[in-house]
N, C-alpha and C positions, 0 to 999 in steps of 0.2 A: 502491501500500500502506499501511495506515495503522502512522504508524513505532511510535508510542506501546505497539500490541500487536503488532507484530515484538519491540522489547524486552522484554515484558515475559515474552512464550513465551521471547526467546532466553535472558532471565536464568533461568526457571524451568525447562529443557533442562539446561543448567550443572550447575545444583544438583542435580537428579536423577539425573544421570550422574558425580558426581564420584567420583573414581579410589578416595574412602575411606569412598564409599557416597550415597542421597541425604542431602542439605545443606538442606533446604527449610525450617529449623526449628531455631533457637541450643539448643531445646530437645531431649535426644539423645530419650526414649520419650515425641516428641510430633511425628508428623507429618503434621500438618496446617498446608496456606497455603491461601492464599486470592488467587485471581486477579482483578482489579477491572476491571471493562469499561462502554463506558457503554451504556444501554437499546438505543440506535439501532442500537449496532455489534455487535448478536448473530448474523446470519449472516456478517459476516465471524468474528466469534467463532470458529466453527463449525468455518469453513476453517479458520484455526489448531488448533484442538484437532484436527481430523484430522490437520493435517500433522505435529502432535507426534506423536501415537497412533501413524502410520506409520513413521517416525523408532525411535519407541522399539520397537516389533514389531521391525523390519529390525533394530534392535541383540541382539534375543533377549529382551524386555521382555512382558509379559502387562497388556493396559490393559484395566480394568473401564470403561466410561462407563455412569455412570445416570442416566438422565431424574429428577427432583424431580415433574413432572409426569403419568409411568407412575405414580411409587409412591402418588401421592395416588389419581390414579382407581381404580387396584387398590385400595385401603383402600374408595375409599369403595364401588366395587362389589360389595366384599364383605359388604354389607350387603343386598345383594338388590336387583332391579332396580326393586321395589314402593318400597322408603324413597327410592329416587334418585328416580323420578316423582313421588312425591307431595312432598316439597320443591322440584324445579325446580315444582310447582303452588304448593303456596306464595307460593313467591318470587315468580311471576311476578303471584301477586292482591295483595299487599303493593307491588310495585315500581310496580306500574298508578294507587294511591293516591299513595305516597311513596318515591320513589327511597331516599333516605337508607335510610328502614327495610328496605326492601325489600335494599340491602348488609349492614344490623349483624345481620339475619332470616339470613345466608348467615354469616355470622363468626361467629354463634352457633351454626352445626350444625357448621361445615369447619373452625371454630381446635379443637375437642379433639381433634381426628382430627391435629390437626400438634405441638401441641405437646408437650413433656415427655417424660421418658426412654422411655416405652410409645407416642408416638402413630410419627409418621414417620422419626424416627431411629433406633426399633427396627425396622422396617422395610427401613432402608437397613444395617443394621448385620446384617443376617440375610444379604443379597443381598453382602456386602462378606466375612462369615464364610463364604459356601459358594461364590466365586469365589474364595479364597485354599486352602481344602479341595481344589478342584479342579487347585490348581495346585503342589502342596507344596514341588517343586522350583523353584520363584521367587521364593524369600520375598524376597529384596534386588533383585529386577528383578517387583515389583508396583506398578502404580500405581490407584490408583482414582480418575477424576473424577465431579465432582457437578456436573450442568449445568441447564437448566430450570427454575433457582429463582425466573427474574421469574415463571410461570405460576402461582405461588404469591400472588403481590403482589392485596391487599393485605392478605391472610388471613395471612400471616406473616412474621413476621420471623428473619433466620436466627444471629443474634448466638449462640442457645443452641445451633445445631443439631452444629455442633461438641464442645459440651460433651459432650452427651450422647453423642457418638459415642466421644469420648476412656475409651480402657479395652476397646471395642470390633471393635475394626481390628486385631490381631496386628501394630502397631505399620507397618505399610505406608504406603507414602504416599499422602495422601487430598487431594486440589486440588477445593476448593470455584469455582466459575465465580459470582463475583457481579458482577450489573446494577447498579450505584449510581456513588456519587463515592467518591473516599477524600479525608477529611477529616485535615490531619496526618500524622502516623505511625501513630496507632493508630484514627483514627476513618474511619467509614463507613455512609453513607446511601445506604438499601437504594431502589432504581430512581430514585434522586434527589430521594425526595418526606419529607417530615417531618422530625424529628429528627436529630440524629445518634448514632448507637450506638460507643461507644470501648468497650464491653466486647468487646474480642478480643485472646485470648492466640496466635495463626498468626501466621505473616511474610505479611504483603499484596504481591504482587506489583503493577507497575500502578500 
């Protein structure tokens, strides 16, 4: 067993079930946190998430798991299959000539769907709000876990995601599963690539 991941989830669970209510943040009205893991640990991470979910549900919690990959694909499909097919065909043509240009083409098409308060954060906020509305009597025992973040690499950096969600989650605890590296107290490197991003307010586990 990966002891680091085990310790991460043990600390996370202890703070969630604190006798005075969830304590995943030092800020009373900011219940967001990040659990960091190595990208190669993805499948083990999912087992820990499943175990935590089962334990919380057994204790009377309701838990909502959200896949960022699914949310992105749903957003792209909303434009219609014809548009998707056109983008794929164009990307293949550009990549055949120059792989870097092909990647840049996809970034230009996909990044606007992800970033900003009206991007993927808006879709997440709606899912979270719908889940909360469906469980009105579980306000203090509701958890949202956001996963499959790595599926959006290299089109997306998650540092702004929680910022755009702030104020739209009814103050329920939200945990972002972050594939990457921790650097110091607040620095994170998404997927272990590129420069570090230190613009993180949430508590970091791991």
